[in-house]
C-alpha positions as CSV (number, residue, x, y, z in Angstrom):
1,X,83.7,-22.0,141.1
2,X,85.2,-24.7,142.9
3,X,88.7,-24.4,142.0
4,X,91.5,-21.7,140.9
5,X,91.1,-20.1,137.8
6,X,93.9,-18.0,136.2
7,X,93.2,-13.9,135.4
8,X,94.3,-12.8,131.8
9,X,93.9,-9.0,130.9
10,X,92.7,-8.1,127.4
11,X,94.1,-5.4,126.1
12,X,91.5,-2.8,126.7
13,X,91.3,-3.8,129.8
14,X,95.2,-3.6,130.4
15,X,94.8,0.1,129.3
16,X,91.7,0.7,130.7
17,X,94.0,-1.0,134.7
18,X,96.9,1.4,133.3
19,X,94.9,5.0,133.2
20,X,93.4,4.6,136.7
21,X,95.3,6.4,140.2
22,X,97.9,3.4,141.5
23,X,95.7,3.5,145.0
24,X,92.3,2.0,142.6
25,X,94.6,-0.1,140.2
26,X,95.4,-2.2,143.2
27,X,92.7,-2.8,144.8
28,X,90.7,-3.4,141.6
29,X,93.7,-5.8,141.1
30,X,93.3,-7.7,144.5
31,X,89.3,-7.9,144.0
32,X,90.3,-10.0,140.6
33,X,92.3,-11.8,141.7
34,X,90.5,-13.1,145.1
35,X,87.4,-13.8,143.0
36,X,89.5,-15.9,141.0
37,X,90.8,-17.8,143.4
38,X,87.5,-18.0,145.5
39,X,84.5,-17.4,143.8
40,X,83.7,-14.0,146.4
41,X,82.6,-10.8,145.0
42,X,79.8,-8.6,143.9
43,X,79.7,-10.5,141.1
44,X,76.3,-10.5,139.0
45,X,75.6,-11.7,135.5
46,X,74.9,-9.7,132.4
47,X,72.1,-9.7,130.7
48,X,71.2,-8.0,127.4
49,X,74.3,-6.9,125.5
50,X,76.6,-8.4,127.5
51,X,74.7,-11.3,127.4
52,X,76.8,-14.2,129.1
53,X,79.5,-11.5,130.7
54,X,80.2,-10.8,134.2
55,X,80.1,-7.8,136.2
56,X,82.2,-7.6,139.4
57,X,81.9,-4.0,141.3
58,X,84.9,-2.9,143.3
59,X,84.0,1.2,143.6
60,X,82.4,2.8,142.1
61,X,84.8,1.0,139.1
62,X,83.1,-2.4,137.2
63,X,84.8,-4.7,136.1
64,X,83.3,-6.7,132.6
65,X,85.0,-10.4,132.5
66,X,84.1,-13.3,131.4
67,X,85.1,-17.0,132.4
68,X,86.5,-19.8,129.9
69,X,87.8,-22.6,131.4
70,X,90.3,-22.4,132.9
71,X,90.5,-18.4,132.7
72,X,88.5,-15.3,134.0
73,X,89.2,-12.7,131.2
74,X,88.7,-9.2,132.4
75,X,87.5,-7.6,129.0
76,X,87.2,-4.1,130.6
77,X,87.0,-1.4,133.3
78,X,85.2,1.8,133.8
79,X,83.6,4.1,136.1
80,X,80.4,2.8,136.8
81,X,78.8,6.4,135.4
82,X,80.2,5.0,131.4
83,X,79.9,0.9,132.6
84,X,76.4,0.2,130.1
85,X,76.7,2.7,127.4
């Protein structure tokens, strides 16, 4: 990822973020923005049912996202124990 990208939160991601403690949601937003700007973060390509999507790890949370053109689209934010069920 070479150039800065914009971040979009889907409806589910907004709902997931609102349900988290403020400290965790702030940290997650910071990490997503940092990934969009620089490409840095603990990111892996997903396989199987999630083919074509990425996983960003932030503490105990997993952020499921994809890249579409100039946008990093956040699909969901889930606790790691529930992430791939």
